[in-house]
ZALO-516273 format. One line per 10 residues: number of its first residue (from 1); their letters; for each residue x negated, y negated, z negated of N, C-alpha, C. Coordinates in steps of 0.05 Angstrom, whole numbers, plus 32768, in hexadecimal, padded with zeros to 4 digits. Layout:
N
NUM = a = X Y Z X Y Z X Y Z | ...;
END
This chain:
329
1 = xxxxxxxxxx = 7CA3 795F 7FBA 7C9C 7978 7FBD 7C82 797E 7FAC | 7C71 7969 7FA4 7C5D 796B 7F92 7C62 7974 7F76 | 7C7D 796A 7F6E 7C85 7970 7F53 7C96 7989 7F52 | 7C9E 7991 7F69 7CAE 79A8 7F69 7C9A 79C1 7F67 | 7C81 79C0 7F77 7C6F 79D3 7F76 7C68 79DD 7F5C | 7C5E 79CE 7F48 7C56 79D4 7F30 7C6F 79E2 7F22 | 7C86 79D9 7F22 7C9E 79E6 7F17 7CA2 7A00 7F1E | 7C9F 79FF 7F37 7CA4 7A1E 7F40 7C8E 7A30 7F3B | 7C76 7A29 7F3B 7C5E 7A38 7F34 7C60 7A44 7F15 | 7C68 7A2B 7F05 7C6D 7A36 7EE8 7C83 7A48 7EE7;
11 = xxxxxxxxxx = 7C98 7A47 7EF5 7CAE 7A57 7EF0 7CA7 7A76 7EFC | 7C95 7A75 7F0F 7C8B 7A8F 7F1B 7C77 7A9C 7F05 | 7C6A 7A8C 7EF9 7C58 7A9A 7EE2 7C69 7AA8 7ECA | 7C7E 7A9A 7EC5 7C92 7A9F 7EB1 7C9F 7ABD 7EB9 | 7CA3 7AC1 7ED3 7CAF 7AD4 7EDF 7C9B 7AEC 7EDA | 7C83 7AE9 7EE3 7C6C 7AF7 7EE2 7C68 7B06 7EC7 | 7C67 7AEF 7EB1 7C63 7AF7 7E97 7C7C 7B03 7E89 | 7C91 7AFF 7E94 7CAA 7B0F 7E8A 7CBB 7AFE 7E75 | 7CB3 7AE4 7E78 7CBE 7AD0 7E69 7CD8 7ABB 7E78 | 7CDC 7AC3 7E8B 7CEF 7AB1 7E9B 7D09 7AB6 7E96;
21 = xxxxxxxxxx = 7D1B 7AA5 7E9C 7D38 7AAC 7E95 7D42 7AB7 7EB4 | 7D5B 7AC2 7EB3 7D68 7ACA 7EC9 7D67 7AB3 7EDE | 7D6F 7A9C 7ED7 7D6F 7A86 7EED 7D57 7A7D 7EF9 | 7D42 7A80 7EE5 7D25 7A7D 7EF2 7D1C 7A8E 7F03 | 7D25 7AAB 7EFE 7D1C 7ABF 7F0F 7D28 7ABE 7F29 | 7D3F 7AB3 7F29 7D4F 7AB5 7F44 7D42 7A9C 7F57 | 7D38 7A86 7F48 7D2D 7A71 7F54 7D10 7A74 7F61 | 7D01 7A86 7F52 7CE9 7A8E 7F58 7CEA 7AA2 7F72 | 7D01 7AB5 7F71 7D05 7AC7 7F88 7D0B 7AB5 7FA1 | 7D1E 7AA3 7F9D 7D22 7A90 7FB3 7D0C 7A7F 7FC1;
31 = xxxxxxxxxx = 7CF8 7A78 7FAC 7CE1 7A6A 7FB8 7CCF 7A79 7FC5 | 7CC9 7A95 7FBB 7CB8 7AA9 7FCB 7CC0 7AAE 7FE4 | 7CDB 7AB1 7FEB 7CEA 7ABA 8004 7CEC 7AA5 8018 | 7CEF 7A8B 8010 7CF8 7A75 801D 7CE2 7A61 8024 | 7CCF 7A60 8019 7CB8 7A4B 801B 7C9D 7A58 8024 | 7C8A 7A4A 8031 7C70 7A51 8033 7C63 7A50 8018 | 7C63 7A38 800D 7C57 7A36 7FF4 7C5E 7A4A 7FE3 | 7C76 7A52 7FDE 7C7C 7A67 7FCF 7C6F 7A80 7FD3 | 7C6C 7A88 7FEE 7C5D 7AA2 7FF5 7C42 7A9E 7FEE | 7C31 7A83 7FF4 7C16 7A81 7FED 7C14 7A85 7FD0;
41 = xxxxxxxxxx = 7C25 7A7C 7FBF 7C22 7A7C 7FA1 7C23 7A9B 7F97 | 7C36 7AA9 7FA3 7C38 7AC5 7F9D 7C1D 7AD4 7FA4 | 7C14 7ACD 7FBC 7BFD 7ADA 7FC6 7BE3 7AD5 7FB0 | 7BE3 7ABC 7FA9 7BCE 7AB4 7F95 7BCF 7AC4 7F7B | 7BE4 7AC8 7F71 7BEF 7AD5 7F57 7BE5 7AF2 7F60 | 7BEA 7AFE 7F75 7BE5 7B1A 7F77 7BC4 7B1F 7F78 | 7BB6 7B0B 7F85 7B9B 7B0D 7F89 7B8D 7B08 7F6D | 7B97 7AF7 7F5E 7B8F 7AF3 7F43 7B8C 7B0D 7F31 | 7BA7 7B1A 7F2F 7BA9 7B31 7F24 7B97 7B48 7F2C | 7B92 7B4C 7F45 7B82 7B5F 7F52 7B64 7B5B 7F48;
51 = xxxxxxxxxx = 7B5D 7B3F 7F48 7B41 7B38 7F3F 7B3D 7B3F 7F22 | 7B51 7B3A 7F11 7B4C 7B3F 7EF4 7B4C 7B60 7EF0 | 7B58 7B6E 7EFE 7B58 7B89 7EF9 7B40 7B95 7F02 | 7B36 7B8A 7F15 7B16 7B92 7F20 7B04 7B8B 7F0E | 7B01 7B76 7F01 7AF3 7B69 7EE9 7AF4 7B79 7ED3 | 7B10 7B85 7ECA 7B12 7B94 7EB1 7B00 7BAE 7EAF | 7AF0 7BB1 7E9A 7AE1 7BCC 7E99 7AF4 7BE2 7E98 | 7AE8 7BF3 7EA3 7AF7 7C11 7EA3 7AEE 7C1E 7E89 | 7B03 7C27 7E76 7AFA 7C36 7E5D 7AED 7C51 7E63 | 7ADB 7C55 7E51 7ACE 7C70 7E53 7ADF 7C87 7E4A;
61 = xxxxxxxxxx = 7ADE 7C9D 7E55 7AEC 7CB4 7E4C 7ADC 7CCA 7E40 | 7AE1 7CD2 7E2B 7AD3 7CE6 7E1F 7AD5 7D02 7E2E | 7AC1 7D12 7E2D 7AC1 7D2D 7E39 7AD8 7D3F 7E2E | 7ADE 7D3C 7E12 7AF8 7D4C 7E0C 7B0E 7D3F 7E17 | 7B12 7D23 7E1B 7B2B 7D19 7E24 7B2E 7D1E 7E43 | 7B15 7D22 7E50 7B13 7D26 7E69 7B1E 7D41 7E72 | 7B15 7D53 7E61 7B21 7D72 7E65 7B3E 7D72 7E60 | 7B46 7D61 7E4E 7B61 7D64 7E45 7B6E 7D58 7E5E | 7B68 7D44 7E6B 7B77 7D39 7E81 7B77 7D49 7E9D | 7B60 7D57 7E9E 7B5D 7D67 7EAE 7B70 7D84 7EAF;
71 = xxxxxxxxxx = 7B72 7D88 7E99 7B83 7DA1 7E95 7BA1 7D98 7E94 | 7BA9 7D83 7E91 7BC2 7D76 7E97 7BC8 7D79 7EB5 | 7BB3 7D6B 7EC0 7BB6 7D6A 7EDE 7BBC 7D89 7EEC | 7BAB 7D9D 7EE0 7BAE 7DB7 7EE9 7BCB 7DBF 7EE7 | 7BD2 7DBB 7ECC 7BEB 7DC6 7EC2 7BFE 7DBB 7ED6 | 7C01 7D9F 7EDD 7C15 7D94 7EF0 7C15 7D9D 7F0A | 7BFB 7DA4 7F14 7BF8 7DB5 7F2E 7C09 7DCC 7F2E | 7C01 7DDA 7F1B 7C0B 7DF7 7F15 7C29 7DF7 7F13 | 7C36 7DDF 7F05 7C51 7DE5 7F06 7C60 7DD9 7F1F | 7C53 7DC9 7F2D 7C5B 7DC2 7F44 7C5B 7DD8 7F57;
81 = xxxxxxxxxx = 7C48 7DEC 7F56 7C46 7DFF 7F6B 7C57 7E18 7F61 | 7C5D 7E17 7F49 7C72 7E2E 7F3F 7C8E 7E23 7F4B | 7C92 7E07 7F47 7CAD 7DFE 7F51 7CAF 7E07 7F6C | 7C98 7E02 7F7E 7C9B 7E05 7F99 7CA2 7E25 7FA1 | 7C8F 7E37 7F90 7C95 7E53 7F93 7CB2 7E59 7F8C | 7CBC 7E51 7F75 7CD6 7E56 7F6E 7CE8 7E4A 7F81 | 7CE7 7E33 7F8C 7CF7 7E29 7FA1 7CF9 7E3B 7FB9 | 7CE0 7E44 7FC3 7CE1 7E59 7FD9 7CF2 7E72 7FD6 | 7CEB 7E7C 7FB9 7CFB 7E96 7FB1 7D18 7E8A 7FB1 | 7D20 7E77 7FA7 7D3C 7E72 7FA7 7D49 7E71 7FC4;
91 = xxxxxxxxxx = 7D37 7E65 7FD5 7D42 7E60 7FF2 7D43 7E7C 8000 | 7D34 7E8D 7FF8 7D30 7EAA 8003 7D4B 7EB8 7FF8 | 7D50 7EB6 7FE0 7D63 7EC4 7FCE 7D82 7EBC 7FD5 | 7D85 7EA2 7FDE 7D9E 7E95 7FE2 7DB3 7EA7 7FF4 | 7DA4 7EAF 800B 7DB4 7EBE 8020 7DB9 7EDA 8013 | 7DA7 7EE8 8004 7DAB 7F00 7FF7 7DC8 7EFF 7FE3 | 7DC2 7EE9 7FD1 7DD3 7EE5 7FBC 7DF1 7EE0 7FCA | 7DF1 7ED3 7FE2 7E09 7ED0 7FEB 7E16 7EE7 7FF4 | 7E05 7EFA 8006 7E0A 7F0F 800E 7E16 7F23 7FFF | 7E08 7F29 7FE3 7E11 7F3A 7FCE 7E27 7F2F 7FC3;
101 = xxxxxxxxxx = 7E2D 7F15 7FBE 7E41 7F08 7FB3 7E5A 7F11 7FC4 | 7E5A 7F0B 7FDF 7E6F 7F10 7FF2 7E78 7F2A 7FF4 | 7E60 7F3D 7FEF 7E68 7F5C 7FED 7E79 7F61 7FD5 | 7E70 7F56 7FBF 7E81 7F5D 7FA7 7E9C 7F52 7FAA | 7E9D 7F3C 7FB9 7EB9 7F31 7FBA 7ECA 7F42 7FCB | 7EBE 7F4A 7FE0 7ECA 7F5F 7FF1 7ED2 7F77 7FE7 | 7EBE 7F82 7FD5 7EC5 7F9B 7FC8 7EDC 7F9A 7FB9 | 7EE0 7F7F 7FAF 7EF8 7F7E 7F99 7F14 7F79 7FA8 | 7F10 7F77 7FC2 7F2B 7F7C 7FD1 7F2C 7F8E 7FE3 | 7F17 7F97 7FEF 7F19 7FB2 8001 7EFF 7FC3 7FFB;
111 = xxxxxxxxxx = 7F03 7FDC 8002 7EEF 7FF1 7FF7 7ED5 7FF1 8009 | 7EC3 7FE9 7FFF 7EA8 7FE9 8013 7E95 8006 800A | 7E92 8001 7FEB 7E7C 8015 7FE0 7E87 802C 7FD3 | 7E80 803E 7FD5 7E86 805B 7FC8 7E9D 8065 7FD0 | 7EA8 8079 7FC2 7EC3 8088 7FCE 7EDB 807B 7FC2 | 7EF0 8074 7FD4 7F07 8069 7FCC 7F17 8076 7FB9 | 7F26 806A 7FA9 7F38 8074 7F8F 7F53 8074 7F9F | 7F5E 808A 7F9F 7F78 8091 7FA6 7F90 8091 7F95 | 7FA4 8083 7F9B 7FC0 8086 7F8A 7FD2 8098 7F99 | 7FE2 80A5 7F8E 7FF4 80B5 7F97 8014 80AF 7F88;
121 = xxxxxxxxxx = 8026 80B0 7F96 8041 80AA 7F8E 8054 80BC 7F9D | 8066 80CA 7F87 807B 80DE 7F92 8094 80CD 7F89 | 80AB 80CC 7F9D 80C3 80BF 7F9A 80D6 80D5 7F94 | 80DF 80DE 7F7E 80F1 80F4 7F78 810F 80EE 7F88 | 811A 8104 7F8B 8136 8102 7F9E 8148 80F1 7F8A | 8156 80E3 7F99 816C 80CD 7F8C 815E 80B2 7F87 | 8145 80B0 7F8E 8139 8096 7F8B 812B 8088 7FA8 | 8122 8071 7FA8 8115 8064 7FBD 80FF 8054 7FB3 | 80ED 804B 7FC1 80D9 8039 7FB7 80CD 8028 7FCB | 80BE 8014 7FC1 80AE 8000 7FD8 8095 7FFA 7FCF;
131 = xxxxxxxxxx = 807F 7FFF 7FDF 8064 7FF9 7FD6 8059 7FE1 7FE3 | 804E 7FCE 7FD9 8040 7FB7 7FE6 8022 7FBE 7FE4 | 8013 7FC0 7FFB 7FF4 7FC3 7FFB 7FEC 7FA9 7FFA | 7FD2 7FAC 7FF2 7FC5 7F8E 7FEB 7FBC 7F7E 8002 | 7FBF 7F91 801A 7FBA 7F81 8033 7FD2 7F71 8043 | 7FE9 7F76 8032 8002 7F6C 803C 8018 7F7D 804A | 800B 7F95 804F 801F 7FA8 805D 802E 7FB4 8040 | 8048 7FBF 804A 805D 7FCC 8038 8065 7FE5 8043 | 806D 7FF6 8031 807B 800E 803C 8095 8012 8029 | 80A7 8019 8034 80C0 8025 8026 80C2 8044 8027;
141 = xxxxxxxxxx = 80C6 804E 800F 80C1 806B 800C 80E0 8075 8007 | 80E9 8087 8017 8101 8098 8012 80FB 80AB 7FFD | 8115 80B6 7FF3 8119 80CD 7FE4 8102 80DF 7FE8 | 80F7 80F0 7FD3 80EA 810A 7FDB 80D0 8105 7FEA | 80C5 80EE 7FE5 80AF 80E8 7FF8 8095 80E0 7FE5 | 807E 80EE 7FF1 8064 80E8 7FE4 8054 80DB 7FF6 | 8043 80C9 7FE9 8030 80B6 7FFB 8016 80B7 7FE8 | 8002 80B8 7FF5 7FE5 80B6 7FE9 7FD8 809C 7FFB | 7FCB 808D 7FE9 7FBF 8074 7FF7 7FA7 806C 7FE4 | 7F92 8060 7FF1 7F7F 8055 7FE4 7F85 803B 7FD4;
151 = xxxxxxxxxx = 7F7E 8036 7FBF 7F80 801E 7FAC 7F74 8006 7FBA | 7F64 800A 7FC9 7F52 7FF7 7FD9 7F50 8000 7FF5 | 7F5B 7FF6 800A 7F51 7FFB 8025 7F35 7FF6 802B | 7F29 8009 8040 7F10 8008 8048 7F0D 7FF1 8059 | 7EF3 7FEA 805E 7EEA 7FD0 806F 7EF8 7FD4 808A | 7EF4 7FEF 8092 7EFB 7FF3 80B3 7F17 8006 80B7 | 7F20 800B 80A0 7F3B 801E 80A4 7F4C 801B 808D | 7F65 8024 8094 7F7A 8025 8081 7F8B 803E 8082 | 7F83 8053 8073 7F8F 806D 8075 7F9F 8070 805D | 7FB9 807E 8065 7FCB 8085 8050 7FD4 809D 805A;
161 = xxxxxxxxxx = 7FDE 80B3 8045 7FE6 80CE 804B 8004 80D0 803F | 8014 80DA 8052 8030 80D9 804C 8040 80F3 8051 | 8052 80FE 803C 8063 8111 803E 807D 8108 8038 | 8094 810B 804C 80AA 8102 804A 80B4 80EC 805D | 80C5 80D3 8056 80CC 80C0 8062 80C3 80A7 8059 | 80B9 8097 806C 80B3 807A 8067 80B4 8068 807E | 80B9 8052 8075 80BB 803C 808A 80A6 8025 8085 | 8094 8025 8096 807A 8013 8094 8081 7FF6 80A3 | 8075 7FE4 8093 806F 7FC5 80A0 8053 7FC4 809A | 8046 7FC4 80B5 8027 7FC0 80AE 8019 7FA4 80B7;
171 = xxxxxxxxxx = 800D 7F99 80A3 8000 7F80 80AB 7FEB 7F84 80C2 | 7FEB 7F6E 80D7 7FD6 7F73 80EE 7FBC 7F6D 80E7 | 7FAC 7F81 80ED 7F8D 7F7C 80E8 7F81 7F90 8100 | 7F7A 7F81 8116 7F6F 7F92 812D 7F51 7F9F 8121 | 7F43 7F96 8112 7F2C 7FA2 8106 7F2E 7FB6 80F3 | 7F46 7FBE 80E6 7F4A 7FD3 80D3 7F65 7FE1 80DB | 7F65 7FF1 80EC 7F7E 7FFC 80F7 7F8C 800E 80DA | 7FA0 800E 80D8 7FB5 801A 80C6 7FBB 8039 80CF | 7FB7 804D 80C4 7FBB 8067 80C9 7FCB 8077 80B5 | 7FE1 8082 80BB 7FF2 8094 80AD 7FEE 80B0 80B6;
181 = xxxxxxxxxx = 7FE4 80C1 80A1 7FDD 80DA 80A6 7FF3 80ED 809D | 7FFD 8102 80A8 8011 8113 80A1 8009 8130 80AC | 8001 8143 809B 7FFA 815B 80A8 7FE2 815B 80BC | 7FE6 8167 80D1 7FD1 8164 80E5 7FD6 814C 80FA | 7FE5 8139 80F3 7FEF 8124 8103 7FE6 810B 80F6 | 7FE5 80F1 8108 7FE0 80D9 80FD 7FEC 80C5 810C | 7FF4 80AF 8102 8000 8098 8112 7FED 8081 810E | 7FE2 8075 8124 7FD2 8062 8121 7FDC 8045 8129 | 7FD9 8034 8119 7FE7 801B 8122 7FD5 8003 811A | 7FD8 7FED 8126 7FCA 7FD0 8122 7FDC 7FBE 810F;
191 = xxxxxxxxxx = 7FF1 7FBC 811A 8005 7FAA 810B 801F 7FAF 8117 | 8036 7FBC 8108 804D 7FC5 8112 8061 7FCD 80FE | 807A 7FD3 8105 808E 7FDF 80F2 8098 7FF7 80FF | 8099 800E 80EE 80A1 802B 80FB 80AC 803B 80E1 | 80BA 804E 80EA 80C4 8063 80D4 80BA 807C 80DD | 80AE 808B 80C6 80A7 80A5 80C6 80B9 80B8 80B7 | 80C0 80CB 80C4 80D0 80E4 80B5 80BD 80FF 80B7 | 80B2 8101 80A1 809D 811A 80A4 80A2 812A 8087 | 80B9 8131 8083 80BE 8145 806A 80B1 815E 806F | 80A3 816B 8058 8095 8183 805E 80A4 819E 8065;
201 = xxxxxxxxxx = 80BD 819A 805E 80CF 81B1 8061 80DE 81B2 807C | 80D7 819A 808B 80E3 8198 80AA 80D1 81A1 80BD | 80D8 81AB 80D3 80CA 81B4 80EA 80C0 819B 80F7 | 80D1 818A 80FB 80D0 816F 810B 80C1 8158 80FC | 80AE 814B 8107 80A6 8131 80FD 80AF 811F 8112 | 80BD 8105 8106 80CB 80F3 8118 80BD 80D4 8113 | 80B6 80CB 8127 80A8 80AD 8122 80B9 809B 8137 | 80C3 8087 812C 80D2 8075 8137 80C9 8056 8136 | 80C4 804D 814B 80B7 8032 814E 80CB 8019 8151 | 80C8 8008 8140 80D9 7FF2 8140 80CA 7FDB 8153;
211 = xxxxxxxxxx = 80B4 7FD4 814A 80A6 7FC0 815A 8088 7FC3 8155 | 8077 7FB9 816A 8057 7FBD 816A 8052 7FD6 817C | 803F 7FE1 8177 8035 7FF7 8182 8027 800C 8172 | 802D 8024 8177 801C 8038 8166 8015 804E 817A | 8001 805F 8171 7FF6 8078 817F 7FFC 808F 816D | 800B 80A1 8178 8010 80B8 8167 7FFD 80CD 8170 | 7FEE 80DB 815E 7FD9 80F1 8161 7FE0 8108 8154 | 7FDC 811C 8168 7FDA 8138 815D 7FBF 8141 815C | 7FBC 815D 8156 7FA2 8168 815A 7F97 816E 8176 | 7FA9 816C 8189 7FA4 816E 81A5 7FAD 8157 81B8;
221 = xxxxxxxxxx = 7FC0 8144 81AE 7FC6 812D 81C3 7FCA 8116 81B5 | 7FCE 8102 81C4 7FD1 80E6 81BD 7FE8 80DD 81C9 | 7FFE 80CB 81BB 8014 80C3 81CA 8016 80A4 81C6 | 8014 8092 81D3 8017 8076 81CF 8035 8072 81D1 | 8042 8062 81B9 805C 805F 81B5 8062 8041 81B9 | 8077 803A 81C4 807D 801D 81CB 8097 8018 81B9 | 80A0 7FFE 81B4 80B8 7FF8 81A3 80D3 8006 81AF | 80E1 8010 819C 80FC 801D 81A8 80F5 803A 81AD | 80E1 8041 81AD 80D9 8060 81B0 80D7 8073 819A | 80DE 808A 819A 80E0 8099 8188 80CD 80B5 8192;
231 = xxxxxxxxxx = 80BB 80C1 8180 80B2 80D9 8186 80B7 80F0 8172 | 80C3 8106 817B 80C4 811C 8168 80B3 8132 816F | 80A2 813A 815A 808C 814C 815D 8094 8165 814D | 8094 817D 815A 809B 8194 8150 8082 81A4 8143 | 807C 81A7 8125 8068 81B2 811B 8060 81CF 8120 | 8076 81DB 8127 8072 81F8 812D 8069 81FE 814A | 8076 81EF 815E 806D 81F2 8179 8058 81DF 8183 | 8056 81C9 8172 8043 81B5 8180 804B 81A4 8196 | 8067 81A5 819C 8073 8193 81B1 8077 817A 81A8 | 8079 8168 81BA 8082 8149 81B3 8096 8142 81C7;
241 = xxxxxxxxxx = 80AA 8133 81C0 80BF 812A 81CF 80BF 810E 81C8 | 80BF 80FE 81DD 80C4 80DD 81DA 80DF 80DB 81E8 | 80F0 80C7 81DB 8108 80BA 81E3 8107 809C 81DE | 811B 8093 81EB 811F 8074 81E9 8138 8071 81D9 | 8139 805F 81C3 8152 805F 81B1 815B 8042 81BA | 8177 8040 81B9 8184 8028 81BC 8183 8018 81A2 | 817F 8020 818D 817C 8012 8173 816A 8023 8161 | 8154 8020 8164 813F 802F 8154 8140 8025 8136 | 814A 8010 8130 814B 8006 8114 815F 8015 8105 | 8170 8025 8115 8186 8037 8103 8177 804C 80F4;
251 = xxxxxxxxxx = 815F 8053 80FC 8151 806B 80EF 814A 8064 80D4 | 8143 8047 80D2 813A 803D 80B5 814B 802D 80A2 | 8164 8036 80AC 817A 802A 8099 817C 8031 807E | 816E 804C 8078 8171 8053 805D 8163 8041 804E | 8153 8030 8050 8145 801F 803F 8153 8008 8039 | 816D 8006 8047 817F 7FF1 803C 819B 7FFD 8031 | 8196 8018 802A 81AA 8024 801D 81C2 8030 8030 | 81B8 8031 804A 81CE 803B 805C 81C8 8053 8067 | 81DF 8065 8066 81D9 8084 806E 81E2 8083 808E | 81CF 808B 809D 81D1 808D 80BB 81CF 80AB 80C4;
261 = xxxxxxxxxx = 81E4 80B1 80D1 81DF 80CC 80DF 81EC 80C9 80FE | 81DA 80D3 810C 81DF 80D2 812B 81E0 80EE 8135 | 81F7 80F9 8135 81F9 8115 8142 81E9 8128 812F | 81E8 8121 8114 81D7 8133 8103 81E3 814C 80FC | 81D5 8163 8100 81E3 817F 80F7 81E5 817D 80D6 | 81FB 818A 80CD 81FE 818E 80B3 81E8 8198 809F | 81DB 81AA 80AC 81C0 81AD 809B 81AD 819B 8097 | 81AB 8186 80A9 8196 8172 80A2 81A8 8159 8091 | 81BE 8157 8098 81D2 8146 8085 81CF 8151 8067 | 81D3 8167 8063 81D2 8171 8047 81B3 816D 803C;
271 = xxxxxxxxxx = 819E 8172 804A 8182 816B 8042 8181 814F 803B | 818B 813E 804C 8188 8120 804A 8198 8119 802F | 81B2 8124 802E 81C2 811B 8011 81B2 8126 7FF8 | 81A8 8140 7FFA 8199 8149 7FE2 8184 8139 7FD9 | 8174 8131 7FEC 8161 811C 7FE5 816C 8101 7FD9 | 817F 80F5 7FE9 8187 80DD 7FE3 8197 80DA 7FC4 | 81A6 80F1 7FBD 81B5 80F2 7FA7 81AB 8105 7F93 | 8192 8116 7F98 8189 8129 7F86 819E 813C 7F7D | 81AD 8149 7F8F 81BE 815C 7F8A 81B7 8175 7F98 | 81C5 8187 7F94 81C4 81A6 7FA2 81DF 81AF 7FB1;
281 = xxxxxxxxxx = 81DB 81B7 7FC9 81F5 81C0 7FD6 81F3 81E1 7FD5 | 820E 81EC 7FD2 820D 8207 7FD2 821E 8211 7FE8 | 8213 821A 7FFE 821D 821E 8019 8230 823E 8015 | 8247 8240 8017 8253 8257 8015 8252 826C 8030 | 8254 825C 8046 8253 826A 805D 8243 825A 8073 | 8231 8267 8083 8225 8258 8099 8231 824E 80AE | 824D 8254 80B7 825C 8246 80C9 825F 822C 80C6 | 825B 8222 80AE 825C 81FF 80A9 8248 81F3 80B9 | 8233 81FF 80C4 821A 81F1 80CC 8221 81EE 80ED | 8238 81F7 80F6 8241 81F4 8112 8247 81D3 8117;
291 = xxxxxxxxxx = 824C 81C7 8102 8252 81A9 8106 823D 8195 8100 | 823F 817F 8110 8229 8167 810F 823C 814E 8106 | 822D 813C 80FE 823B 8124 80F6 822D 810C 8103 | 823E 80FA 8109 8235 80DD 8115 8244 80C8 80FC | 8233 80BE 80ED 823E 80AD 80D8 8228 8094 80CF | 8237 807B 80CA 8226 8068 80BB 8235 805D 80A6 | 822B 8060 8093 823C 8057 8074 8229 804B 8063 | 8237 8037 8055 822E 802A 8040 8235 8033 8026 | 8242 8049 8028 824D 8057 800C 8233 805C 7FF9 | 8237 8055 7FDF 8223 8054 7FCB 8225 806E 7FBE;
301 = xxxxxxxxxx = 823C 807B 7FBF 823F 8098 7FAF 823E 80AD 7FBE | 8236 80C3 7FB6 8235 80DA 7FC3 8255 80E3 7FCB | 8264 80E1 7FBA 8281 80E7 7FBC 828D 80D9 7FD6 | 8285 80BF 7FD5 8290 80AB 7FEA 8286 80B6 8006 | 8270 80BD 8007 8265 80C5 8021 8270 80E6 8028 | 8274 80F6 8018 8280 810D 801C 82A1 810A 8026 | 82AE 80F8 8018 82C6 80F3 8022 82C7 80EB 803C | 82B4 80D6 8049 82B5 80D1 8063 82AF 80E7 8074 | 829C 80F8 806E 8292 8111 807F 82AD 8123 807F | 82BD 8125 806C 82D1 813C 806D 82E7 8130 8083;
311 = xxxxxxxxxx = 82E7 8115 8089 82FA 810C 809B 82EF 8111 80B7 | 82D7 8115 80BE 82C9 8118 80D7 82C9 8137 80DE | 82C3 814B 80CC 82C7 8165 80CF 82D6 8176 80B9 | 82DE 8191 80C3 82EF 81A1 80AE 82DC 81AC 8095 | 82C5 81A0 8098 82B1 81AD 807F 82B9 81A1 8066 | 82BD 81AE 8050 82C6 819F 8032 82B0 81A4 8020 | 82B0 8195 800B 829F 8194 7FF6 82AA 8191 7FDE | 829F 81A2 7FC9 82AE 81A5 7FAF 8297 81A6 7F97 | 8297 8196 7F83 8283 8196 7F71 8288 81AC 7F5E | 8276 81BE 7F59 827D 81D5 7F46 8262 81D4 7F33;
321 = xxxxxxxxx = 8264 81CD 7F1A 824C 81CB 7F0A 8236 81B7 7F13 | 8221 81BF 7F16 8208 81AF 7F25 8204 81AE 7F3E | 8215 81BD 7F4E 8211 81BD 7F6B 822B 81BB 7F76 | 822B 81B4 7F94 8244 81AD 7FA1 8245 81C5 7FB7 | 825F 81D1 7FB5 8262 81E6 7FCA 826C 81DB 7FE4 | 8264 81EB 7FFD 826D 81DF 8016 8279 81F7 8023 | 8290 81EF 802C 829F 8207 803B 82B1 81F8 804B | 82BC 820C 8060 82CF 8203 8073 82E9 8203 8067 | 82F9 81ED 8070 8316 81E9 8067 8329 8204 806C;
END
């Protein structure tokens, strides 16, 4: 033991002086932690170093150097205070920045600030179109239809304006009801599919609900409509009539290039065909309007449809120049 101690002490001195090898350093650490002798030796070394530090004279500092050191201390304190102030400002601004950033993001997707910018589309006779809104809703537009809608919907509402015929598939959003305005009426929906026939030259506005729920509003009344129901509103008299349909989807077959007539008066049939094919009918005698048509056809051409109609009733059609004459056989 007497031989080991001096060796361990010598190794520890090398470690303190920074001249020991890695192996010697490991031996010293093991000795310090595993034996009383090692811990006493380490304590003696620490006491000796403290004593030497106390005996060492403190160098004098000149007034100039003292002022320099003091200014450095003040500068350090000011920098730390500034950092603390900036940190507090940053913490206070974080919620504001998040709110502003979120507002900018929302405004890029939905309209919050300022006046909304509207787009308007008119579908000429002989054509159809489909619009997909940015909220996921879609609308099919029939021939001779005009729609006006905001490029970005508002935070609380989604409003569009319609003249003509359209079929809507509305994305559900209970916080932002979708409203279709037409004249002095509107149809309010949350998420549903329905057809609106509201041509400007027609006395009747017809709304047919496939699924979901809508509320049909006039200037004086409101009518909840359930799936399968159809409401017919007369713009002249202000009267409304609700009926239950066996197949409400028939009313929107036009979007699938299907012509559907259900006991439709010839006058209405001619209006439908004029919009669908962009033609003009020349009626020679009004007695042809005594006939109505029930027909579902996938005929792509006007001639094909007229041929089928001539089988149903004695009304005949003949193309003369740019128009089609209508007369009784």
